[in-house]
C-alpha positions in Angstrom: 11.4 4.4 -4.3 12.9 6.7 -1.7 12.7 9.6 -4.1 9.1 8.9 -5.0 8.2 8.6 -1.3 10.0 11.8 -0.4 8.5 13.8 -3.3 5.0 12.6 -2.4 5.0 15.0 0.6 2.4 12.7 2.2 4.0 9.4 3.0 6.0 8.7 6.1 9.5 8.7 4.7 11.7 5.7 5.6 15.5 5.7 5.3 17.0 4.9 1.9 18.5 1.8 3.5 15.1 0.5 4.5 13.8 0.8 0.9 16.9 -1.2 -0.3 16.2 -3.9 2.3 12.5 -3.9 1.3 13.4 -4.6 -2.3 15.7 -7.5 -1.2 13.5 -9.0 1.5 9.9 -8.3 0.3 10.3 -8.2 -3.5 7.7 -11.0 -3.9 5.0 -9.0 -2.1 5.8 -5.6 -3.6 5.8 -4.1 -7.1 7.5 -1.2 -8.8 6.0 0.5 -11.9 8.4 1.6 -14.6 8.2 4.4 -17.2 10.7 5.2 -19.9 12.5 7.6 -17.5 12.7 5.2 -14.6 10.5 4.1 -11.7 7.2 5.9 -11.5 5.5 4.2 -8.6 5.6 1.4 -6.1 3.5 -0.6 -3.7 5.3 -2.3 -0.7 3.7 -5.0 1.2 4.3 -8.1 3.3 2.5 -11.2 4.4 1.5 -10.9 8.0 3.5 -13.5 10.0 0.6 -14.4 12.3 -2.0 -14.3 9.5 -0.4 -15.8 6.4 -3.6 -15.4 4.3 -3.2 -11.6 4.7 -1.1 -9.2 2.6 -0.5 -6.0 4.4 0.2 -3.1 2.1 2.7 -0.8 3.7 3.0 2.1 1.2 1.6 3.1 -2.2 3.3 5.9 -4.0 3.1 7.3 -7.6 5.4 10.0 -9.0 3.6 13.3 -9.4 4.0 13.2 -13.2 2.1 9.9 -13.4 -0.7 10.5 -10.9 -4.3 10.3 -12.2 -3.3 7.7 -14.9 -4.4 4.6 -13.0 -0.8 3.6 -12.0 -1.7 2.9 -8.3 -4.8 0.9 -9.2 -2.8 -1.1 -11.8 0.0 -1.9 -9.3 -2.4 -2.8 -6.5 -4.4 -5.0 -8.9 -1.3 -6.8 -10.1 -0.1 -7.4 -6.6 -3.6 -8.6 -5.6 -3.6 -11.1 -8.5 -0.2 -12.4 -7.4 -1.2 -12.8 -3.8 -4.5 -14.5 -4.7 -2.6 -17.0 -6.9 -0.5 -17.8 -3.8 -3.5 -18.4 -1.6 -3.8 -15.1 0.1 -7.4 -14.2 0.8 -7.2 -10.7 2.5 -5.5 -7.4 1.9 -5.0 -4.9 4.7 -3.7 -1.4 4.7 -3.9 1.6 7.0 -4.9 5.1 6.0 -5.2 8.4 7.9 -8.7 9.9 7.9 -7.5 12.8 5.7 -6.0 10.6 3.0 -9.0 10.5 0.7 -7.0 9.4 -2.4 -5.8 6.2 -0.6 -9.2 5.5 0.7 -10.7 5.7 -2.8 -7.9 3.5 -4.2 -8.7 0.7 -1.7 -12.5 1.2 -2.1 -12.1 0.8 -5.8 -9.9 -2.3 -5.4 -12.6 -3.9 -3.1 -15.5 -2.9 -5.4 -13.9 -4.2 -8.6 -13.4 -7.6 -6.9 -16.8 -7.8 -5.2 -15.1 -7.8 -1.8 -16.2 -6.4 1.6 -14.1 -3.5 2.9 -14.1 -3.3 6.7 -12.7 -0.2 8.6 -11.7 0.0 12.2 -9.3 2.1 14.2 -5.8 0.6 14.5 -3.5 3.2 16.0 -4.6 6.5 17.6 -2.6 9.7 17.6 -1.4 9.2 21.2 0.4 6.0 20.3 2.9 7.8 18.0 5.9 9.5 19.6 5.5 12.4 17.1 2.6 14.4 15.9 0.8 11.9 13.6 -2.9 11.4 12.7 -4.6 8.2 13.6 -4.3 5.2 11.3 -7.5 3.3 10.3 -7.2 -0.3 9.3 -8.8 -1.3 6.0 -9.4 -5.0 5.6 -10.6 -6.3 2.2 -11.7 -9.8 1.4 -12.1 -12.5 0.9 -10.3 -12.2 -2.4 
C-alpha cells in the first residue's frame, strides 16, 4: 500500500507504519486489489465514530500499470456493498479541487447507485501547516 501511494505522486504519503496499522485496525472498512504480481490498488476507509452510518474513504490508489481498467471503481463498489450490508447509509470522502479523477470516481459511484452527491468545503488551505490545496467534502447517499 505504501509503495502504491508513494508511486501515485498525488496522494499524501503516510508512514509505512501507518499503513500497517491501517491493515490491522481498519481491515473491515478497507480493501486491497490483487493482481498476479501483487497488490495493485487499495481503498482505505473508516466508520466515523460520531456518525456510525457513514463510511469515510481516506485514500484510493491504483498502481499505474492498472489505471484505466476500472480497478478503483470495482474496489469502491465492493466496499460500498459491504458497508450497505452492515447498515451504513452514507459514504464520504474529500478531494482537492484539481483532482478530477477522484471527483469522477465518486460521481460515478453515486450515479450508479442513484444517490445524491453533495459537495461542501471541509478544510481550507490555511488550515494545513504545509502548502496544501483545500479539501472538499463529498457526501454520497443514502445508499
